[in-house]
C-alpha positions in Angstrom: -19.7 -12.0 -20.4 -22.2 -12.6 -17.7 -21.1 -12.0 -14.1 -22.8 -12.9 -10.8 -21.4 -10.7 -8.0 -21.9 -10.1 -4.3 -22.8 -6.7 -3.0 -19.8 -4.6 -2.0 -18.8 -1.4 -0.2 -17.0 0.9 -2.7 -16.0 -2.3 -4.7 -12.4 -2.9 -5.5 -10.9 -2.8 -9.0 -11.2 -6.6 -9.4 -14.9 -6.3 -8.9 -15.2 -3.3 -11.2 -13.3 -5.0 -14.0 -16.3 -7.3 -14.3 -18.8 -4.6 -13.9 -17.3 -2.6 -16.8 -16.6 -5.6 -19.0 -19.7 -7.7 -18.6 -22.9 -7.6 -20.7 -25.1 -9.0 -18.0 -24.5 -8.1 -14.3 -26.4 -9.7 -11.5 -26.0 -8.9 -7.8 -26.7 -11.7 -5.3 -29.6 -10.8 -2.9 -30.4 -14.2 -1.4 -27.1 -15.5 -0.1 -26.4 -15.6 3.6 -24.4 -12.8 5.0 -20.6 -13.4 5.0 -18.5 -11.8 7.7 -15.0 -10.4 6.9 -15.7 -9.9 3.2 -15.9 -6.9 0.9 -19.7 -6.8 1.4 -19.1 -4.3 4.1 -15.4 -3.5 3.7 -13.3 -1.5 1.4 -9.5 -0.7 1.2 -7.9 2.7 0.6 -4.3 4.0 0.7 -3.5 6.6 3.3 -0.4 8.3 4.5 0.1 5.4 6.9 -0.4 2.7 4.3 -3.4 0.5 3.3 -6.4 0.9 5.5 -9.5 -1.2 5.8 -12.8 0.7 6.2 -15.5 -1.6 7.6 -19.2 -0.8 8.0 -20.7 -2.1 11.3 -24.0 -3.9 10.8 -26.7 -4.8 13.3 -26.6 -8.1 15.0 -26.9 -10.8 12.4 -29.3 -13.7 13.0 -28.2 -17.2 12.0 -28.1 -17.4 8.2 -29.5 -13.9 7.7 -30.0 -13.0 4.0 -27.8 -10.3 2.7 -30.8 -8.3 1.5 -32.0 -8.1 5.1 -28.8 -6.9 6.7 -29.2 -3.5 8.3 -26.5 -0.9 9.0 -25.7 0.1 12.5 -25.2 3.7 13.6 -24.3 3.2 17.2 -20.7 4.1 16.2 -19.7 7.3 14.2 -18.4 5.2 11.4 -19.7 7.6 8.7 -17.7 10.5 10.1 -14.6 8.3 10.6 -14.8 6.9 7.1 -15.2 10.3 5.5 -12.3 11.7 7.5 -10.1 8.8 6.3 -11.2 9.2 2.7 -10.6 13.0 2.8 -7.2 12.6 4.4 -6.2 10.0 1.9 -7.4 11.7 -1.3 -7.8 15.4 -0.7 -4.6 16.1 -2.7 -5.4 13.6 -5.5 -6.0 15.0 -9.0 -9.7 14.4 -9.1 -10.9 14.6 -5.5 -12.7 17.9 -5.9 -14.5 16.7 -9.0 -16.2 13.8 -7.2 -16.2 15.0 -3.5 -19.7 16.2 -3.3 -21.3 13.0 -4.8 -19.2 10.8 -2.6 -19.9 12.8 0.6 -23.6 12.1 0.1 -23.0 8.6 1.4 -21.6 9.9 4.7 -24.3 12.5 5.2 -27.3 10.2 4.8 -28.3 7.2 6.8 -29.4 4.1 4.8 -31.3 1.3 6.5 -30.0 -1.7 4.5 -26.4 -2.5 3.5 -27.5 -3.6 0.0 -29.3 -0.3 -0.7 -26.2 1.6 0.4 -23.8 -0.4 -1.7 -26.2 -0.4 -4.7 -26.5 3.3 -4.8 -22.7 3.6 -4.7 -22.4 1.3 -7.7 -25.0 3.3 -9.6 -23.1 6.6 -8.8 -19.7 5.3 -9.9 -21.2 4.2 -13.3 -22.8 7.6 -13.6 -19.5 9.4 -12.8 -17.8 7.3 -15.4 -20.5 7.9 -17.9 -21.1 4.2 -18.4 -24.5 2.7 -18.9 -25.0 -0.8 -17.5 -28.1 -2.9 -16.8 -27.8 -4.3 -13.3 -30.3 -6.8 -11.8 -30.6 -8.7 -8.6 -31.2 -12.4 -8.0 -34.8 -13.5 -7.0 -33.6 -16.7 -5.4 -30.3 -18.4 -4.4 -28.6 -20.8 -6.8 -25.5 -22.6 -5.4 -24.2 -23.4 -8.9 -25.7 -20.8 -11.4 -25.6 -21.7 -15.0 -24.1 -19.5 -17.8 -22.6 -17.0 -15.3 -19.1 -16.4 -14.0 -19.7 -16.9 -10.3 -17.7 -14.3 -8.5 -19.6 -14.2 -5.2 -16.8 -15.7 -3.2 -13.8 -15.4 -5.4 -13.5 -11.6 -5.0 -12.6 -11.7 -1.3 -10.0 -10.3 1.0 -8.5 -13.8 1.5 -8.3 -14.5 -2.2 -5.4 -13.4 -4.4 -6.8 -11.4 -7.4 -3.7 -12.3 -9.4 -4.9 -15.8 -9.8 -7.7 -14.5 -12.0 -6.0 -14.5 -15.4 -8.5 -12.1 -16.9 -7.5 -9.3 -14.6 -4.0 -10.0 -13.3 -2.2 -7.9 -16.0 -4.6 -5.1 -15.8 -4.5 -4.5 -12.0 -0.8 -4.8 -11.6 -0.1 -2.0 -14.1 1.0 1.0 -11.9 -0.8 4.3 -12.0 -0.2 7.5 -10.0 -1.2 7.1 -6.4 -1.3 10.0 -3.9 1.3 8.6 -1.6 3.5 6.9 -4.3 6.6 8.7 -2.9 6.1 6.8 0.4 4.9 3.4 -0.8 5.3 1.0 -3.7 2.3 0.7 -5.9 -0.7 -0.9 -4.3 -2.9 -2.7 -6.8 -6.6 -3.6 -6.5 -7.7 -1.0 -4.0 -11.2 0.5 -3.7 -12.6 2.0 -6.9 -12.3 5.3 -5.1 -8.5 5.1 -5.5 -8.9 4.9 -9.2 -11.6 7.6 -9.4 -9.7 10.1 -7.4 -6.3 9.5 -9.1 -7.3 8.8 -12.7 -10.8 10.3 -13.1 -12.6 9.1 -16.3 -9.4 7.3 -17.4 -10.6 4.6 -14.9 -12.5 3.1 -17.8 -9.4 2.8 -19.9 -7.4 1.4 -17.0 -9.9 -1.4 -16.5 -10.1 -2.2 -20.1 -13.4 -0.9 -21.4 
């Protein structure tokens, strides 16, 4: 399987299904930036329910390429995101195993969104002890050949259950920290799987 994906902030499980089950993974670098997408947003489960964490970016010029989008630090979003993640997962089974590596991304300032997201992706693969070759596009192709084009289908406004390859996988319940308060929430950030299932994340996603 060959997958073409957008960059994403702590990608959701739909995204990671393709990361772990694809032989060839390419991340789009030359598309125009898309607002209100997973490129700078992730979803976690907190004591108050599902929460969107969004990274602010510097003012976007018309049709600015995703590779040129810079992070904004005028707000204390790193502190706020880390507090939310800690509050949500500090009592999860595997939080202490991964806490230090995850915290790195809230203690260092990155210039570009793509660099930030890419290093997160590399870290998750390292934590899961999975080796994958990931490359980046050198130009934009509207209709790429021989790839599953997932650049816009993995999106907050798209229903993951319409993807027949992953629907059964991601609706299978696993332990979640606040399961006594809420019904099972599928397809959250990869962080939800990591902190609650550890290395079994690979098995859950079908590798």
